[in-house]
C-alpha positions in Angstrom: 192.3 138.7 172.0 192.6 135.7 169.8 190.6 133.7 172.3 187.8 136.3 172.0 187.9 136.0 168.2 187.8 132.3 168.4 184.8 132.3 170.7 183.0 134.8 168.5 183.6 132.7 165.5 182.3 129.6 167.2 179.2 131.5 168.3 178.5 132.6 164.7 179.1 129.1 163.4 176.8 127.5 166.0 174.0 130.0 165.3 174.3 129.5 161.5 174.0 125.7 162.0 170.9 126.1 164.2 169.1 128.3 161.5 170.1 125.9 158.7 168.5 122.8 160.3 164.8 123.7 159.7 165.4 124.6 156.1 167.2 121.3 155.4 164.7 119.2 157.3 161.6 120.1 155.3 160.1 117.1 153.5 159.2 116.6 149.9 155.6 116.4 150.9 155.6 119.9 152.3 157.2 121.3 149.3 154.8 119.6 146.9 151.8 120.8 148.9 152.9 124.4 148.4 153.6 123.9 144.6 150.3 124.5 142.5 151.8 122.7 139.5 151.8 119.4 141.5 148.0 119.6 142.2 147.0 118.9 138.5 144.8 115.6 138.3 146.2 112.6 136.5 145.2 112.3 132.8 142.5 109.8 131.6 144.0 106.4 131.2 144.1 104.5 127.9 141.5 102.0 129.1 138.9 104.7 129.7 139.5 106.0 126.2 139.0 102.6 124.7 135.7 102.1 126.5 134.4 105.3 125.2 135.4 104.4 121.6 133.6 101.0 122.0 130.4 102.6 123.3 130.4 105.1 120.5 130.8 102.3 117.9 127.9 100.4 119.5 125.6 103.4 119.3 126.5 104.0 115.7 125.8 100.4 114.9 122.4 100.6 116.6 121.5 103.8 114.7 122.4 102.1 111.4 120.2 99.1 112.3 117.3 101.3 113.2 117.6 103.2 110.0 117.6 100.0 108.0 114.4 98.9 109.7 112.7 102.2 109.0 113.6 102.0 105.4 112.3 98.4 105.2 109.0 99.5 106.8 108.7 102.5 104.5 109.2 100.2 101.5 106.6 97.8 102.8 104.1 100.6 103.4 104.7 101.8 99.8 104.0 98.4 98.4 100.8 98.0 100.5 99.6 101.4 99.3 100.2 100.4 95.7 98.4 97.1 96.2 95.5 98.7 97.8 95.2 101.3 95.1 95.3 98.6 92.4 92.7 96.6 94.2 90.5 99.7 94.5 90.9 100.5 90.9 90.0 97.0 89.9 87.0 97.0 92.1 85.9 100.4 90.8 86.2 99.2 87.3 84.2 96.1 87.9 81.4 98.0 89.6 81.3 100.5 86.9 81.1 97.8 84.2 78.3 96.2 86.1 76.4 99.4 86.6 76.9 100.7 83.0 76.5 97.4 81.3 74.3 97.6 78.2 71.7 94.9 77.5 73.0 92.9 74.5 69.5 92.9 73.0 69.7 96.7 72.6 72.8 96.6 70.5 72.0 93.8 68.1 72.9 94.7 64.6 70.2 95.6 62.1 70.7 92.4 60.2 70.1 90.2 63.2 66.9 92.0 64.2 65.2 92.1 60.8 61.7 90.8 60.5 60.9 88.2 57.9 59.2 90.8 55.8 62.2 93.2 56.0 64.6 90.4 55.1 62.5 89.4 52.1 62.2 93.0 50.9 66.0 93.5 51.3 66.7 90.3 49.4 64.5 91.4 46.6 66.3 94.8 46.3 69.8 93.3 46.4 69.1 90.3 44.3 69.3 90.9 40.6 69.9 88.2 38.0 69.2 84.8 39.4 67.0 84.6 42.5 68.7 82.5 45.2 67.0 79.3 46.3 65.3 78.9 49.7 68.3 76.9 51.0 70.7 79.5 49.9 68.7 82.2 51.7 68.7 80.2 54.9 72.4 79.6 54.8 73.2 83.2 54.2 70.9 84.4 57.0 72.4 81.9 59.4 76.0 83.0 58.6 75.1 86.6 59.3 73.5 85.7 62.6 76.5 83.6 63.7 79.2 86.2 62.8 80.8 87.7 65.9 80.2 91.4 66.1 82.3 94.0 68.0 79.8 96.6 69.4 80.8 100.2 70.1 80.3 99.4 73.8 83.0 96.7 73.7 85.5 99.1 72.0 84.8 101.8 74.7 85.2 99.3 77.4 88.5 98.1 76.0 89.8 101.7 75.7 88.8 102.6 79.2 90.5 99.4 80.5 93.7 100.3 78.7 93.7 103.7 80.3 93.3 102.2 83.8 96.0 99.6 83.1 98.4 102.4 82.2 98.1 103.6 85.9 98.7 100.1 87.2 101.8 99.6 85.1 103.4 103.1 85.1 101.8 105.1 87.9 99.6 108.3 87.7 102.0 110.3 85.5 101.9 107.6 82.8 98.1 107.2 83.0 97.2 110.9 82.3 97.6 110.8 78.6 95.7 107.6 77.9 92.8 108.8 80.0 92.8 112.1 78.2 92.8 110.2 74.9 89.8 108.1 76.0 87.8 111.2 76.9 88.7 112.8 73.6 87.7 109.8 71.5 84.7 108.8 73.6 83.0 112.0 74.9 79.6 110.4 75.2 80.7 107.0 76.6 79.1 105.4 79.6 82.6 105.5 81.1 83.3 109.2 80.5 82.2 110.3 83.9 84.5 107.9 85.6 87.3 108.8 83.2 87.1 112.5 84.3 87.2 111.4 87.9 90.3 109.3 87.5 92.0 112.0 85.4 91.5 114.3 88.4 92.8 111.6 90.8 95.9 111.1 88.6 96.7 114.8 88.7 96.5 114.8 92.5 98.8 111.8 92.7 101.7 113.2 90.6 104.6 115.1 92.1 104.0 118.0 92.5 100.2 117.7 92.4 98.4 119.6 89.7 95.5 121.0 91.8 94.3 123.2 88.9 93.7 120.2 86.5 92.3 118.1 89.3 89.8 120.7 90.4 88.7 121.2 86.8 88.0 117.5 86.2 86.3 117.1 89.5 84.0 120.0 88.6 83.1 118.3 85.3 82.1 115.1 87.1 80.0 117.0 89.6 78.3 119.2 87.0 77.9 117.0 83.9 77.7 113.6 85.5 75.6 114.0 88.7 74.3 110.4 88.4 77.8 108.9 88.3 78.8 106.9 91.4 81.9 109.2 91.4 79.9 112.4 91.8 79.8 112.4 95.6 83.5 111.7 95.8 84.2 114.5 93.3 82.4 117.0 95.5 84.2 115.9 98.6 87.6 116.3 96.8 86.5 119.8 95.7 85.7 120.6 99.3 89.1 119.3 100.4 91.0 121.4 97.8 89.1 124.5 98.7 89.7 124.1 102.4 93.2 122.7 102.6 94.9 124.1 99.4 93.1 127.3 98.6 92.2 128.1 102.2 88.8 129.3 101.1 86.2 128.1 103.6 83.4 129.9 101.9 83.8 127.9 98.7 84.5 124.7 100.7 81.2 125.1 102.5 79.4 125.5 99.2 80.7 122.1 98.1 80.0 120.6 101.5 76.3 121.8 101.5 75.8 120.6 97.9 77.2 117.1 98.8 75.0 116.9 101.9 71.9 118.0 100.0 72.3 116.1 96.8 73.9 112.9 98.2 72.8 112.7 101.9 73.2 108.9 102.0 76.6 108.7 100.4 79.7 107.6 102.2 81.3 111.0 101.7 78.3 112.7 103.4 78.9 110.4 106.3 82.3 111.9 106.8 80.8 115.3 107.8 78.2 113.7 110.0 80.9 112.0 112.1 82.6 115.4 112.8 
């Protein structure tokens, strides 16, 4: 009986050891393969992070450099525009002075253009007690003729130049008031037509542009100063304002047709012929 129990116990022990062998013999690789947590990829290394940081810094440096170049180019363009505008203004002023120049013989003072008979009659009226001698008369007449005289044209020219210089020194905004003063004080000057034109241009150049004032002054040039060298340009500017600002093609075509009809050989008329 004991022998049977012993044999039965040995049989159980042997069977238990046989079933335990496969469980114990499984390798770590097999267990890792069945564990999802062990399949997570390795994190990015520190070297890769450093490379990305360096590349980002290089890109930022290149962007700053490009921005600096753009700002330099913008500044250079602004300077060129100012220089071109000043040169255009100077050239326009010189052309206008040449065109509107008054013959000095037409503005000689009355004393310098007196005939001998008139001079003698005048001396007789003015002279009272002792009559001056012939030498004294000659000396007096010579001093009158040699005296420098400031004609009205010279004063108008100086005032017009001051108004243009205000633009060169302070820009369009600073030049509006001097040009308005010139027009107010010299409504019949040879330079008034040009003054209205430049007043319109100044109102377009300020920020924000004053299209109402610009249009008003351009219309004055076109209507009251049709013989001015600025009249064709004034009509073209009126056409541009009507088309681009007011979006009124009917009015724009009126200005266009007037320009082509009245000034067919002007530079502004050529703009439409090229289209």
